[in-house]
N, C-alpha and C positions, 0 to 999 in steps of 0.2 A: 601388179595389184598395189603391193605396200611402196612405202618410199622412207628412205633417212625422216628423221624428226617427225614421222606421223604420229598420233595419236591413235592405240587399238587399246583395244578389252578383251582379255581371256573368258572365250566360251568355252573350255572343256577343264576337267579336274584333271590333274597330272598324276600319272605311274610314278611313283618316288621309288620305285625298284631301276627303271630304266636309267633317274637319276642321280645315283646315289654320290652321297656329299655334295649334292649342289643346292644350289635357290633354285626353285620352281616357280611358275606363274600361279599367281593365287585366281580362282575361279572370280569372276567379278570384278576383277582388279584393271587399273586402266594403266597401259604404258607406255612409253615412248620408243619407236625404235632406235635404234642405235649403229646398227648393221644389217648389210643383207648379204646372204651366203646363197649358193645356188638351191642348199637345202632346207634352209632356218634362215632365222631374223637372232636378232641379240639382241637385246634390250637395257636400255641407260640405267634403270631402277633394279637392276640384276646386274652383277659380272662375278661372273665363274671363275675358280682356278681354271689352269689349262692341264687337258688330260690327256690320255692316247685314247683316240676317238675312230674309227670307221667311216667314211663317206657311204653312207647308204645305196646311193646308184652308183660310183666306180667301184667299191672295196677296197678302197686304198686308206691305208691305215697311215696314219698321224698325229699330230699334237696339234691341237685346238682348244680354244672357250667352247663350251656345249653350246649348240644354238636348238632354237624351237622351232616345232613346223609353223607354219604362219598358217594352217587349214586351222587350227586353236585359237584364232585370233579373227576378227572384227574389226573392222576398221570405226573410231569411234564417229558418231556422228552429232554436229553440235547445232542445234535449230535455235535463231536465235528468240527471245522472248518477242511476242506481241499481243500487245492491249486492245489493239484497235476493234477486234468483235467488244470487246467490254466496251470502251470507250463509245462507240456506234450505240449498244442498248441502252446507256447512259443518255447519250442525247438523241434520241428516237421520240418523233414529233408525236406517233401514237403511245408516249408514253403517259403523257394527263389522260384521254381517254380510257384507258385501261385503271388508271388508281379510281377513276370516275365511276368504271364496272363494277371495279371491286367495293367500295364504298354502297353500290347499290346491290351487288351480293351481302353484303354485312346485315342490310337492313332487313332481308327475307328471310334471315337467320332467325 
């Protein structure tokens, strides 16, 4: 689903009690994925110190940097700006007819 280097946006508020003494992502901010783990992702913009952790699927205890659940992020979708529709409106051959119609309507008022 995600890949290293991909831009993602945080779509959740974080419970700071689960991440005591750690920086957590902010809702609506864009981040870059630095590393992927089985249960989480690490972000370039947030680097926390290594702490005692427990793997949520195996229960193994070890030392690592806390990661964040991927479900709390979505990929950033970049849409190139396309002004062709506006350009088309400006070059529409019906434009002179609309101007004439507008002037006629002005006279009726």
